[in-house]
C-alpha positions as CSV (number, residue, x, y, z in Angstrom):
1,M,153.2,37.6,141.3
2,S,152.7,39.3,138.0
3,V,155.6,40.2,135.7
4,T,156.1,41.1,132.1
5,A,157.8,39.0,129.4
6,R,160.6,41.7,129.2
7,Q,161.3,41.3,132.9
8,L,161.6,37.5,132.5
9,A,163.9,37.8,129.5
10,A,166.1,40.1,131.6
11,L,166.0,37.6,134.5
12,V,167.3,34.7,132.3
13,Q,169.5,36.9,130.0
14,G,167.5,35.7,127.0
15,E,166.6,37.3,123.6
16,L,163.0,38.7,123.6
17,I,161.0,38.2,120.5
18,G,157.5,39.8,120.5
19,D,155.6,42.2,122.9
20,G,157.7,42.7,126.0
21,D,154.8,44.1,127.9
22,T,152.9,40.8,127.7
23,P,151.8,40.0,131.3
24,V,152.7,36.7,132.9
25,V,151.1,35.5,136.1
26,A,152.3,31.8,136.4
27,A,154.8,29.3,135.0
28,R,153.4,26.0,133.9
29,S,154.4,22.9,131.9
30,L,153.5,22.8,128.2
31,C,150.5,20.5,128.7
32,E,149.0,22.8,131.4
33,A,149.9,26.3,130.2
34,R,147.2,28.7,129.2
35,A,146.9,32.4,128.4
36,G,148.8,34.5,130.9
37,D,151.3,31.7,131.5
38,V,154.9,31.2,130.6
39,T,156.1,27.7,129.5
40,F,159.2,26.2,127.9
41,I,159.6,24.4,124.6
42,E,162.7,22.4,123.7
43,H,161.6,21.3,120.2
44,A,159.9,23.2,117.5
45,K,157.5,20.4,116.8
46,H,155.7,21.2,120.1
47,F,154.7,24.7,119.1
48,A,151.3,23.4,117.9
49,D,150.6,22.2,121.5
50,C,151.4,25.6,123.1
51,H,148.6,27.7,124.5
52,A,150.8,29.9,126.7
53,S,151.3,33.6,126.2
54,V,155.1,33.3,126.5
55,A,157.5,30.5,125.8
56,V,161.1,30.0,126.7
57,V,162.8,28.4,123.6
58,P,166.2,27.5,122.2
59,A,168.1,30.5,120.8
60,G,167.3,31.2,117.2
61,V,163.8,29.6,117.2
62,T,160.9,31.7,115.8
63,A,157.1,31.2,115.8
64,N,154.0,33.2,115.1
65,G,151.5,34.3,117.8
66,I,153.7,33.6,120.8
67,V,156.1,35.8,122.6
68,L,159.4,34.0,122.8
69,I,162.5,34.2,125.1
70,G,165.4,32.6,123.3
71,V,168.1,31.0,125.6
72,A,170.8,28.4,125.3
73,D,169.2,26.1,127.8
74,P,165.3,26.5,128.0
75,L,164.9,24.0,130.9
76,A,167.4,25.7,133.1
77,A,166.0,29.1,132.3
78,F,162.5,27.9,133.0
79,V,163.5,26.6,136.4
80,L,164.9,30.0,137.3
81,I,161.6,31.6,136.2
82,V,159.5,29.2,138.2
83,K,161.5,29.9,141.3
84,H,161.2,33.7,140.7
85,L,157.4,33.5,140.2
86,Q,156.9,31.3,143.3
87,G,159.1,33.6,145.5
88,W,161.4,30.7,146.1
89,T,164.5,31.4,148.2
90,E,167.2,29.3,149.8
91,A,166.3,28.4,153.4
92,P,168.3,30.3,155.9
93,V,171.1,28.6,157.9
94,H,169.4,26.9,160.8
95,G,172.4,26.1,163.0
96,I,172.2,23.3,165.5
97,D,168.7,22.9,166.9
98,P,168.6,22.4,170.6
99,R,166.5,19.3,170.1
100,A,169.2,17.7,167.9
101,S,171.6,15.1,169.4
102,V,175.2,16.0,168.5
103,H,178.0,14.1,170.2
104,P,180.6,16.3,171.9
105,T,183.4,14.9,169.8
106,A,181.6,15.5,166.5
107,Q,182.8,18.4,164.3
108,I,180.2,20.5,162.6
109,G,181.3,22.8,159.7
110,P,180.5,26.4,159.3
111,D,176.9,27.4,158.2
112,A,175.6,23.9,158.7
113,S,172.0,23.2,159.7
114,V,171.2,20.3,162.1
115,H,167.4,20.2,162.5
116,A,165.3,18.9,165.4
117,F,165.8,15.3,166.3
118,A,168.7,14.7,163.9
119,V,171.5,12.7,165.4
120,V,175.3,13.0,164.8
121,G,177.5,10.3,166.3
122,E,180.9,10.2,168.0
123,G,183.9,11.3,166.0
124,T,181.8,12.3,163.0
125,V,182.8,15.2,160.8
126,I,180.2,17.3,159.0
127,G,181.3,19.7,156.3
128,A,180.4,23.3,155.6
129,R,176.8,24.2,154.7
130,C,175.5,20.7,155.2
131,R,171.8,20.3,156.0
132,L,170.6,17.5,158.2
133,H,166.8,17.5,158.3
134,S,164.6,16.2,161.1
135,G,165.2,12.6,162.0
136,A,168.3,12.1,160.0
137,I,170.8,9.9,161.7
138,V,174.6,10.0,161.1
139,G,176.4,7.2,163.0
140,D,179.9,7.2,164.6
141,R,183.1,8.1,162.6
142,C,181.2,9.2,159.5
143,R,182.6,11.9,157.2
144,L,180.4,14.2,155.2
145,G,181.8,16.7,152.6
146,D,180.6,20.2,152.0
147,D,177.0,21.0,150.9
148,V,175.6,17.6,151.7
149,V,171.8,17.3,152.2
150,L,170.3,14.5,154.3
151,H,166.5,14.6,154.1
152,A,164.1,13.4,156.9
153,N,164.9,10.0,158.4
154,A,167.9,9.2,156.2
155,V,170.3,6.9,158.0
156,L,174.1,6.6,157.7
157,Y,175.5,3.7,159.6
158,D,178.9,4.0,161.3
159,G,181.9,4.8,159.1
160,T,179.9,6.1,156.0
161,I,181.8,8.6,153.9
162,L,180.0,11.1,151.6
163,G,181.7,13.4,149.1
164,N,180.7,17.0,148.4
165,R,177.2,18.0,147.3
166,V,175.7,14.6,148.0
167,I,171.9,14.4,148.4
168,I,170.3,11.6,150.3
169,H,166.5,11.5,150.3
170,G,164.1,10.4,153.0
171,N,164.3,7.0,154.6
172,A,167.4,5.9,152.5
173,V,169.8,3.7,154.5
174,L,173.5,3.6,153.8
175,G,175.8,1.1,155.5
176,A,173.4,-1.5,156.8
177,D,174.9,-5.1,157.0
178,G,175.3,-6.9,153.8
179,F,173.3,-10.1,153.3
180,G,176.0,-12.6,154.0
181,Y,175.6,-16.0,155.8
182,R,177.4,-19.3,155.9
183,A,175.8,-22.7,156.4
184,Q,177.1,-24.4,159.6
185,Q,175.6,-27.6,161.0
186,G,172.3,-26.9,159.2
187,R,172.0,-23.3,160.3
188,H,172.6,-20.0,158.6
189,V,175.4,-18.2,160.5
190,K,176.0,-14.5,159.9
191,V,179.2,-13.4,158.3
192,P,180.4,-10.2,160.1
193,Q,180.1,-7.1,157.9
194,L,183.1,-5.0,158.8
195,G,183.4,-2.6,155.9
196,H,181.6,0.7,155.1
197,V,180.1,2.7,152.3
198,E,181.9,5.5,150.3
199,V,179.9,7.9,148.1
200,G,181.6,10.2,145.6
201,D,180.9,13.9,144.9
202,D,177.6,15.0,143.3
203,V,175.8,11.7,143.9
204,E,172.0,11.7,144.6
205,I,170.3,8.8,146.3
206,G,166.5,8.4,146.2
207,A,164.0,7.7,149.0
208,C,164.0,4.3,150.6
209,T,167.1,3.1,148.7
210,T,169.5,0.9,150.6
211,I,173.2,0.5,150.0
212,D,174.9,-2.2,152.2
213,R,178.4,-1.9,153.8
214,G,181.2,-4.1,152.4
215,T,182.2,-7.3,154.2
216,F,185.7,-6.1,154.8
217,Q,186.2,-3.3,152.3
218,A,184.0,-0.4,151.1
219,T,180.9,-0.5,148.9
220,R,181.6,2.4,146.5
221,I,179.4,4.7,144.5
222,G,181.2,6.8,141.9
223,E,180.9,10.5,141.5
224,G,178.0,12.0,139.7
225,T,175.9,8.8,139.9
226,K,172.1,9.3,140.3
227,I,170.2,6.5,142.1
228,D,166.4,6.5,142.1
229,N,164.0,5.5,144.9
230,L,163.7,1.9,146.1
231,V,167.0,0.6,144.7
232,Q,169.0,-2.1,146.5
233,I,172.8,-2.2,146.1
234,G,174.5,-5.2,147.9
235,H,177.7,-5.4,149.8
236,N,181.1,-4.9,148.1
237,C,179.6,-3.4,145.0
238,R,181.6,-0.9,143.0
239,I,179.3,1.5,141.0
240,G,181.1,3.6,138.4
241,A,180.9,7.4,137.8
242,H,177.8,9.1,136.3
243,N,175.6,6.0,136.3
244,L,171.8,6.2,136.2
245,I,170.1,3.5,138.3
246,V,166.3,3.5,138.1
247,S,163.7,2.5,140.7
248,Q,163.4,-1.1,141.9
249,A,166.7,-2.2,140.5
250,G,168.6,-4.7,142.6
251,I,172.4,-5.3,142.3
252,A,173.7,-8.3,144.2
253,G,176.9,-8.3,146.2
254,S,180.4,-7.8,144.7
255,S,179.1,-6.7,141.3
256,S,180.5,-3.6,139.5
257,T,179.7,-1.2,136.8
258,G,181.8,1.0,134.5
259,D,181.2,4.7,134.0
260,H,178.1,6.1,132.3
261,V,176.0,3.0,132.7
262,I,172.2,3.1,132.6
263,I,170.3,0.5,134.6
264,A,166.5,0.8,134.0
265,G,163.6,-0.1,136.3
266,Q,163.3,-3.5,137.9
267,V,166.6,-4.8,136.6
268,G,168.1,-7.6,138.6
269,I,171.9,-8.2,138.5
270,V,173.4,-11.3,140.1
271,D,176.5,-11.3,142.2
272,H,180.1,-11.0,141.0
273,V,179.3,-9.7,137.5
274,H,180.7,-6.6,135.7
275,I,178.6,-4.2,133.6
276,G,180.9,-2.5,131.1
277,A,181.1,1.3,130.7
278,Q,178.4,3.1,128.6
279,S,176.1,0.0,128.6
280,V,172.3,0.2,128.9
281,I,170.4,-2.5,130.7
282,G,166.7,-2.4,129.7
283,A,163.8,-2.6,132.1
284,Q,163.1,-5.9,133.9
285,A,166.3,-7.4,132.5
286,G,168.0,-10.2,134.4
287,V,171.8,-9.9,134.1
288,T,173.6,-13.2,134.8
289,N,176.9,-12.7,133.1
290,D,179.4,-9.9,132.5
291,V,178.2,-7.2,130.0
292,P,180.8,-5.9,127.5
293,T,181.4,-2.1,127.1
294,G,178.8,-0.2,125.2
295,Q,176.3,-3.1,125.0
296,H,172.5,-2.6,125.2
297,M,170.8,-5.6,126.9
298,L,167.2,-6.7,127.3
299,G,165.3,-9.7,128.6
300,S,165.8,-12.3,131.3
301,P,168.4,-13.7,131.0
302,A,169.7,-10.5,129.5
303,T,170.8,-10.8,125.9
304,P,172.0,-8.1,123.4
305,L,169.3,-5.9,122.0
306,R,169.4,-7.2,118.5
307,E,169.2,-10.8,119.6
308,Q,166.4,-10.1,122.0
309,R,164.4,-8.4,119.3
310,R,164.7,-11.5,117.2
311,I,163.5,-13.6,120.1
312,L,160.5,-11.4,120.7
313,M,159.5,-11.5,117.0
314,S,159.8,-15.2,117.1
315,L,157.6,-15.4,120.2
316,E,154.9,-13.4,118.5
317,K,154.9,-15.9,115.6
318,L,154.7,-19.0,117.8
319,P,150.9,-19.5,117.3
320,E,151.3,-19.3,113.6
321,I,154.3,-21.6,113.6
322,R,152.4,-24.1,115.7
323,R,149.5,-24.1,113.2
324,D,151.9,-24.6,110.3
325,L,153.6,-27.5,112.1
326,R,150.3,-29.2,112.8
327,R,149.3,-28.9,109.1
328,V,152.7,-30.4,108.1
329,M,152.3,-33.3,110.5
330,Q,148.7,-34.0,109.3
331,H,150.0,-34.0,105.7
332,L,152.7,-36.5,106.6
333,G,150.2,-38.6,108.6
334,L,152.0,-38.0,111.8
335,A,149.3,-36.1,113.7
336,E,147.5,-39.1,115.1
337,E,150.8,-40.7,116.2
338,A,151.7,-37.4,118.0
339,E,148.3,-37.3,119.8
340,E,148.7,-40.9,120.9
341,R,152.2,-40.2,122.4
342,K,150.7,-37.2,124.2
343,A,147.8,-39.2,125.6
344,G,150.2,-42.0,126.7
């Protein structure tokens, strides 16, 4: 599709600066864009890297040699442009595919799409405009709000509750048994997991992520929280609202977080700890104790950012410190004695 800069400005209701007849044939990111392309720039310092013919920029920004479209939110406007140039449209309502398995007692909301080989269990309620892609499995007595999307092979165990506009990506599993056992006569005996999982509105859960059901109560994910791929959340956890949890993080059972917490990649959190609101847990940190509100933690075991920086600086100086210590011991005549103790 070929359009002009003027047409794109009208599409995103932006301010056009430059030749409105400039042709645009493709939308590409800043590092890939060339002549004939439109891109977006969020910071003026990146203009030097721009080789596109047209750039979507924050309102009020000016530059020489590039046709600009000024908008309040360049990224959102660029997404709209990309969809327009790619001819992207919402998929039509599919209805219930004859190859899907829907229990007679299940309730399917208006304009829902249940694709081939999806399964909806007994007594389950599916909200309006939900999309269950091929292979998605929704167990018995589940409740899904409106506009929920389950991608291919996502699994909801019995009793799972999802709010509105929840997105579950492929092969994620919600509601599997928590990892709970008791030692009896030298054997590990399973503790029954009789709870369920509850997910708030506007939550997104990445591919291959697993969230275990509670032992007796619910494992809860707060509204607006975004969970990356390959995350494990144990039974009875309570995740606050608007958290960001990055890939390969693991949260052990009965732990909790406040609102607006960030948990970076490969973080490990032990059981029964609380992460205070607005805290940031840096990548690969190991959290073994409660974290106060607003704290930034690093390292394993996790310590406050300032303290961890001092530890890292000290580690870098260890070879130098070791050399200095040896010189001091030699000066005091203690080096040979230390070597003898080491050899003994």
